[in-house]
N, C-alpha and C positions, 0 to 999 in steps of 0.2 A: 549446585549445580543450575536449578532453575532462574534462580537470579542474575547468574551469570549470562545464561540464554536470553533472558529479556535484556539485560544491558547490552549485548552485542545486537540485538534486534532494534535497539533504540539509536544505538550509534549508528547503525549501518542504514536505516531508514533516515536519519538527519542527511548523512552524506549523499544520500539520493534525493534530498531534497524536500522529503515529507517532514511531518511535523508531529507531535505528540499534543493530543487535546484535552484540556482538564474538562472541557464541556463542549457540547455540539452548538456549533453557531444556529441560529434559529433559521436562515436562508441558505443553509449548506444542503446539498443531495446526500441522503443517508443510505448506506448498506452495510452488510453484514460480510465480514470474511470468514472462512472454514479454518483458515489457518496462517501461521506467520512464520517465514523463515528467518532466523537470526544472521545465517550466513551474509544475506543479501539485503537484510531488511524489506522482503516482499512479503505481499500479503496475495492470498488465492481467493479469488471472488469468482463464484459458478453463478453471476447475473449479468446478463445481456439487454438489459435495458437502454435505450438510447441516452437516458439521462447521464446514467454511469460515466459515459465518454463526452457527452455534451455539456454537462454541467461546469462551471469554470472553478467549482470548489466542491469537493467530493470529501466527506467523512464516511469512515471505515469502521465501525464497530468489530472490534477483535477480544476474545477471549484471551488473557494472559496465558491460561494453560494450555492454549491450542500453538503455541508458538514450538517450531521444532529447530535442531541445530543446523542443517542443512537441507537442499534440495533433493540429495538422494532419501533422505528421510521423508521429506515432504511427498513424495512419489507415492508412498507407502499408503498416504491418506487421501489421493486425489482418486475419485472414481465417478467424476462427471466433468462434462465440458466447463470450461473457465477460463480466467486472465488472472495472470501474475501482475500486480501492480506495486511499483516499489517508490513511487513518488510521483511527482507532476511530470506531465507531457513536456517534452524539450527537444528541438532539435537546431541545427547550425548549418547555414548554408556553407559553400567553399571560401568564403571570406570571414568565418567564423562568428557570424551576426547569431545571437543564441536567441531563442523564441522559446518562451512557454505558454504552454495550451495549444501546441500545433495539431495535438493529434489526441487531445483529451483535456483534463480539467489542469488548470493553473496553480491550484493547489490542492494538496491531499494532506489529509490529518489521520490519523488514529488514535481512537478512543478508545482505552482498554478498559475492559472489566474485568 
């Protein structure tokens, strides 16, 4: 069951534009996620440092055992302010010109431990 949840998490993270890291690149900003959500590939980060949102590349360390199936289960574990991150920031204008990094990092990678 746990491998199915992990596989679904990875699949949905990639759909959101995130990536799985084999190692953390030296110049990336690093932080930890408290949990991951397989349903949408998002991770819960309870950090509010400017670098999380202003860095071009962010590596998020996540324990494989802290991935839950869906948002409903995730809510049972959240007891502090934070933010869900599910890939790089992106936005498009009315002419559908897609821009990465408009509201946060251009690249988001998850390093599973």
